[in-house]
N, C-alpha and C positions, 0 to 999 in steps of 0.2 A: 211713498209706497203705493199711493193710489194711481200713479202713472205707470206702474209695472204692467206689462202685457204678460199674462200667464202662458206658459207653454202648454198646459193641459186644459182642455175645455171639457165640459161635462154634458154636452149635448148627447142626445140619444143617437148612437151609431148602430147601424144594422137594424135588425128586427124583422118580424114576419112580413111586413109590407113589401120588403124587397122581393121576397119569393113570390108573393101574390102578383106583383107587377111583372117581374122579369122572367120567371120560369116559363110562362106561356110565350113570351117573346122569343126566348131561346129555342123552345120546342118548335115554334113556327119556322125559325131560321134553319134548324136542323132538317125539317121537312123539305125546305126548298133545296137543300144540298143533298137530298136523298140519304140522310143519315137516320138510323133508328135510335142512336144514342150518342152521348158524348161524355168524356171523362174530364172532370174539372178538379185539378189539384189546388191546394192553397198556394203552392210555390209560384213565383214569377220567373222571368227569364234569368234573374240573378240569384235565385235560391235564397232570397232574403227572408228573414224571420218577420221583420216589420216591413210592410209594403207601402210604397207610395200609392196614393188613391187611384192612380191611373192603371195600376196592375193588380188591384185587389179584386180579381174576378170572382172569387168564391163569395165574397161579401155582396157583390153586385147581384149574384144569382140567388143567394139564399138569405142574406141578412146576418150571417154568422161572422163574428169579428174576432174569433180566437186565432191563435198563432199557429195552429196545426189542424188539418182537416182535409176533407176531399168530398166530392159529390160525383154521382153518376146520374145523368139525366137521360131518361128514355122517353119515347113519345107518350106512353101511357102511365108512367110513374117516375119517381126520382128518389134517390137515397142520399142521406148525409152521413158522413163518417167522422167521428171525433174520438179522441182518447179519453182516459179516465178523468182528466182535468176538467173536461167540458160537458160532462153528462147532465149537469144542471143548467149550464148556460145555453145549451142547444135548445132546451125546452122553452127558454125565455125568448130566443131570437129566431128560431126556425119553425115555420108553420107545420105542425104534425099532420095536417090534412093534405099537405103537398109533398112532404118528404118523409120517408121512413127513416127512423133513427137507427144507425148502425155503429158498432164499435170499430174504431180504426185498427185496434189490435187484432181483430178478426180478419182484417184485410179486404181491400177493394177487390182483389183478384177472386177471392172466394165468392163474393157476391155476384161478380160477373159470370162465374161458372154456373151459378144457380139460376140466373135470371135472363141471360142472353139466349135467344132462340135461334135455331138453325136458320141460316140465310141472312141474319141481321148484320148490318154494317155499323160499327161503333167507331166514332172518330176520336182523335186525340191530337194535342198540339205537341210535337216532338221537342219544342224548345222549353217545355215546362216539366219534362220527366227525365229522371236519370235513366241511363241505359239499363241498369239492373232492374229497376222498378218497372220499366216499360216492358222488358222481356216477360216478366210475370203476368202483366196485364194482357199482353198480346196472346200468350199461351192460354190464359184462362178464356179469352174470347174465342180462340180457335178450337179449344176443347169442347166448348159449348156449341160449336158448329157455325160460329159467326166469323166475320172478317173485321180486322182492325185497319183503320185508314188514317194516315197522317193528313192533317188539315193545315193548309196555308192559304189565306190567313185563318186565325182562330175564329170560329163562329161567334164567340162571345164578343170579340172585338168588332165584328160586323154589326151585331145586334145592339151593341152598347152605344147608342147615338149621342148620349150626353156625357161621354167619357172625358174625364179631366185630362189636361195635357200632361205630357211627361215633364218632370222637374228639370230645371236648367240652372241650378244653383252654382255659382262660381266656385271653383276649386281653390283651396287655401293650402299653405305650406305648414307642415308640422316641423318645428325647428329641430335641428340636429341635437341641440343641448337637451331636448326632451326625449328624442328618439334614441339617443345613445350611439347611433351610427349614421353615417351619411348614406344616401340611397345608392351611391356608387359602391360603397363597401357591401351593402346588402346584396346588390345585383351580382357582385363578384362572388359572394358566398353561395348564392343560388346557382350561379353558373358552374361552380365546382360540383354541386350536387348533380347537375345535368351531366357533367363529364363523367362522374363516378357511375352514373346509370347508363352511360353510352347513349345519351339522348341528344338530339339536335335542338329541340325546342320543348317548352312546356307551356300549355295553355292555362291561363289563370282567369277564372271566371268569377271568383268571389270578390266583390268590391272591397271587402275588408282586407283581403290579402294584397290587393293592388295598392290600397291606401298605405298599408304598412311598408310595402316594398319600396315605394317611391317617395315616402315621407310627405304624403299629401292627405288632405281630408276634404270633405264636401258637406253638402246639406240636402241631398236628394231624398233622404229617408228620415222620417220622424224619429227622434231620440237617438239616432246613430249617425255620426258625421261621415257618411259614405258618399263618394263620388261614383255614381253608377257608370260602369265602364267595363271593358274586357281588355286583357293584355296577353301578349305572347312574349316570353323571354327566351333568348337564344343562348347557346352554350358559351358564347363569348361575352354574355352579360348585357348585350343590347336588348332593348325592349321596344315592341310596337304597342302603343296605347291607343285603343279604339274608344273614342269618346266624342261627345258633341262638342264642336269647336267653340260654341258659345260659352262653355265653362272655362275655357283656357285664356288667361290673361298673359300679357308679355312677361309679367313677373314669374308666372308659372312656367312659361316656356324657358325662361332663363334658368330657373331652378332645376328643371328636368335635364337641360343640356342637350348636347348633340347625340348622346347615346340612347336617348328615348325619343322615338319617332311618333309624332301625334298623327293619327289617322281618324277618319270618320267611322262611326259605328257601322255604316253601310259597307265599309271596306273589309269587314271581318270575313265574310263569306268568300270573297275573292282570294284573300290571303290564305285561308284554310285550304282552298282548292289548289293553291300553288305549292303545297308542301309535299308533292309527290316524291316518293323515295326517301323522305326524311322520317326520322324517328321522333314522335311527339308524345309527351306525357300528358295525360288528362285524368282528372280526378272524377271517378264515376259518381261521387257523392255531391259534386257541385257543378260539373259540366253536364250539359244536357245530351240527350240522345241525338239531337240535331247537330251538336258540335262533333260528336263521335262519327255520325254518319257522313257529314260533309267532308271531314278530313279523310276518312277511310275510303269513301267512294272516289276520292281524288287520287288515291294511290299512296297515301301516307301510311307509315307503320305506326299505328296508334297503340300505345301501351297504357293500361290502366295503372295509376299510381296516385297515392295521396297527394293533394295539393302541396307542391314543393315549398310553399311559403308557410303553410299552416304551423308546422312544428317550430321553426325559427321565430315566428310571430308569437307563439304561445310561451316560449321561454324568454321572459322579459330581460332586457338589458338592465344594468345597474341603474342607469339614468331613469328608465321606466319604473323600476321598483321604487326609487326615491321619489319620483314624481307622484306615484300612486299613494305613497305614504303621506306626502304633503297634501294631496287632494283629499284623502280621508280625514286628516286632521282639520282641514278647512270645512269639510262637510259635517264633521262631528259637532262643530259649533252650532250649526243650524239644527241638527238632530236633537241636541241637548236642550236648546231653546224650546223645541217642539215637545219633547218629553216632559219638560217642566210645565208647559202649557196644558198638556194632557192631564198631568197630576194635580193641577190647580183649577184653572178657569173652566176647562172642559168637563170637569166632574159635575158641573151644574146640570147636565142633561139638556142644555139649550143648543147644543151643536150637533151637526150630522157629519156623514162621511165626506160630503163635498166641502163643507166649511173647514173640516180638519185637513183635507188634502190641500186646499188652497192656503191654509195657514202655514203648512210645512213648506210649500213652494215659496211663499213670501219670505220665510226665514232663509231659504236657500238663496234667494235673490239678494239678500243682504251681504252675501259672500262676494268677494271679488272673483271674477273669472267664470261664473256659471254660464255655460254655453247652451245647455238644454237639460231636460231630464234624461236619464238613461233608459227610462221606460215610463209608461203611464202609471202613476202611483196606484198601488193596490190598497185601497182604503176601505177596510171591511169591518163593519160593526155587527155584533151578534151573529145571526145566521149567515150574513154575507161573508163573514170571515171564514166560514167553512168552504167557500169557493176559492180554491188556492190561486186561481188566476182571474179573480173577480175584477171587473172594471166598473167603477161607479158611474152612474149617469143620473139625470134628473128623474128618470122613470124607475130607478131601482134603489135610490138613496134611502138609508135608514138612519135614525138618530143614534147618538152615543148615549144610550139610556142606562140608568143605574143598574148595578148588579149584573153587568155583562162584560164581555171581553171585546177589545178593539185591536185589530191586526193591521199594521201598516208596513208595506213593503215598497221601498222607494229607492231612488238613486239619482245622482247628478252626473252630468258630463262636464268635466273641466279639461282644459288643454293638457294638463299634466296627469290626468288619471280619470278613471271611470269608477263610480261607487255604486254599491248595492247593499242595502241593509234592511232587515226586517226586525221589528220589535212588536211584542204583544203586551198590552197594557190593560189593567182592570179599570173599569168605570164603576165606581162603587165597590162593593164587597164581593170578591170572587168566592165561588163555592169550593168545598173540599175537593170535589172531582176536578175542577179547573186547576187547582194547585197541584194535584197529583199528576195530571196530564202534562202540565207545563214543566214540572220538575223532571219528568221522564224525558221530555224533549230536550231539556237542558242537559241532562246526563249524557244523552247521545251527542249533543253539540260538544260537550267537554271531551268526550272520548275521541271525537274526530279532531279536535283542536290539539290534543296532547299525544296522539298516536305517534309512534316511531316505526319506521319501515325501511326495508333494504332497497337498494337500487333495483330497478326492474319491476317494482310493484305498480299495478294498475289500479285505477279508481274502484272498479267493482270489488277488489279485494278488501277495500276499506269500508265499503258501504254498510255492511252488516253491523259494524261497531256503533254507527249512529242510530241504527234501528233497534238494537238489542234491548234497551230498557223498555221500549214499547212492546216488542215481541214477547217479553216475559209475561205480560199481562194480556196477551191476545190482541194487540193493537198494531197499526201500521199506517203508512201514508202512501199515496199513489203518485208521487213525483220523485225525481232524482234528488239526491242529497247534495250534490255539488256540481256546478258548471264552471267552465273557464270564463274569464273576464278579460276583455281587451284593454289596451292602453289608449284612452280617448278613441275607443272604437266600440264594438258591440259588447253589450252587457252579458250576452251569451256567446261564448266562443269555444271552439274545439281546438285540437282534436281530443283533448283529455276531458274526462268527466267522472264523477263519482255517483254511481247508481247501480241498480240491480242489472241493468242492461249490459250486455257484453261490450267491452271496450279493450282493445289490445294495446293502447298507447300508454306506455309507462309514464308515471309522474316524474318530472324532471325539475331540477333546481330552477327557480325563477318563474315557474308556472303559477298563475293566480287562479284560485278556485274558491267557490263559495262553500260555506258550511251551514246547511239550512234544513235540519230535520224539522218535522212538524207533526201536528195531529189535528184532525178535522172531524167534528161531530155534526153531521148533516142536520141542518135546520136549527142549530143552536150556537155554535161558536167555532172559531179556528185558532190555532196556536202555531207559530213558527218563530224560530230564533235564527237569524242569519247574520254571520260576519263573513267578510272576505279574508282570505289568508293566502300566503304564498309558500312554495316548497323551498325548504332550506337545503343547502348542500349536505352530503353525508358527513357525519362526525363520529368519532370513536366514543363508545360508552364504557365507562369504567367497569372492568370485569367482563366486558363483552368480547366477542370474537369477530364481529363484522360492524363496519360503520353503518350508521342509520341516518336516514333523512327524517325530517319532521316539518312542521308548519310554523310560520310566524304570522300572527294576526295583524291585519291592517285596520279593521274597523274599530272605532273608539266611541262607544256609547254604553251607558249602564243597562244592565239586564234587570228587569223589575223585581225587586226583592220581595214585594208583597205576594208574588205568585209562586215563590219557592217554598216547598215543604222541606224544611231542614232535616226532618227525620229520615227522608229518603236519601239524602246526600251522605257519602262517606267523607272521611277526613280529607282525602286528596281532592275530591270534588269541591268541598268547601274552600280549600286553599286556592284552587284555581280561580273561583269566583272572586275571592278576596284579592288575589294578585292582579287579576284583570281589572277590577274596579280601581285598584290603587294606581295602575298604569293610566287608566282613563283620567283619573283625577290629576295625576302629575302632568300628563301631556296636554290636556284640554282645559283643566281648571283655571290656569292663569288668564284665560280669555274672559273670565267672568268675575263679577263682584256682586255684592248685595244679595238680593233674594235668590237669584239663580245660583250663585255660588254656594249659598247655604243649602239650597235644595240638592245640588250636585254632591256636596259633601255627605249629606245623609244618604243619598242614593248609592254612593260608593263606599259607605262605611262597611267595615268588616262584618260578616255574617255572625 
């Protein structure tokens, strides 16, 4: 075990020193280019959630390491925009004397309208903004009397003298037995979609979509096996793949075959310029304004449409569902070892968030086939557990001290599936309030796990069921209840989601979603219970008039009994917990003997 190289390190990332050093550098660069301001989104050229170090421009500028945000830098001031998940983190990482804190929900455009002065020139990088978002920003600048100016190259890239190189990780093959379909079959099905839409081409800019379509994976992005690349698929199923040649081996060339042409990344612009007179589908949520403008200015008929790969990718094949179930059972062995450790040795108060996260990763390394974590483990003790997207580091680490709660949200990447699980565990004796809040979160979790719903139902229609037990006593949480999950791809995947936010994509059989209601008491503790589950095909219900879909749970790990207030649960809710625990014991119990087996039997005993 001592020879294992951990995927997660706990060095301090980001922090106020970034802004103190780099904000003046950028402002000086803007002055040289006669710019009064510049807009810095979190997104990179590939719209990734997790960024390679070479494209994390927002962190370079401000020190902020969250997965969503933006900044506007003016010559005399700067503003940082984050959503509700990061209102505490921004105070820890971004210098308040340099950046005003703003809410992302209020909008960057609103800030621009109120702060840009007549005659000022505000720059932007068209490769980092979607066309719809950019229209709003440009309108705001012009309404304030300013001018928006596209910049090539990005001023940050010029000022960033010690910028890390772009990753060049070799591409690998995702076997057909795990994918469930050959890439030839997938390309054929996507080609049929183009024909139905009377389109000649579709631009695919999301690396996860390209990975799924061509049955390939990569290693360019931490925690997600993505090959950074861009693709164009034609209505005959042929694909042009724009990627660095260093990533392509002879094995990959043979795998892709003659119907996938490999081109350099620098060839994309010329290819888009050659689509004059052709109808091209582009997703305004993943393709950039630069993609749209380049093709449109060259005479192409560009139509806005959802990524043609997104929905087929989200509706898993039977092989992908079976692989995910196998991966979850393998992952459960590590999780149960960890939960046993938390209930025994870690109760001593001698451990902290880092040693706990390290212990969990080491248990995962004992599994065969662990490729990476699916995200950096959220290991939150006490008050840090109230930060729903907390990232532990040596500067923020807290001990697992008695009479507190510990929240751990983690996942693994296996070639047959991606896992994501959250459990909340008491260290010492929980308070009555902790039990009450935990049980209400559990009730919401059960409601979403057992809900039945007709075809055509969208995620937002289900979201309130998970929140209702909290709403009844005036409580809520500021994150979505469920996100899609990829198959050895991104732990956060669309187009489906379960949240308050509007979403028009109906849940379909085979979609994997998380079920993760929570509660967070600022400065004290956090609670979240998360399992992954997939949508079942519609079935008749005895006495009913319409067939209904439902969910099947993938995640296999006990929910902590000592945090459950039995008086709050009704008979059906108790039965759900007992049935779930019985299944965990049946499916995962045979992997253990001795002390851990005895502990698991008690953890899964009927309520």
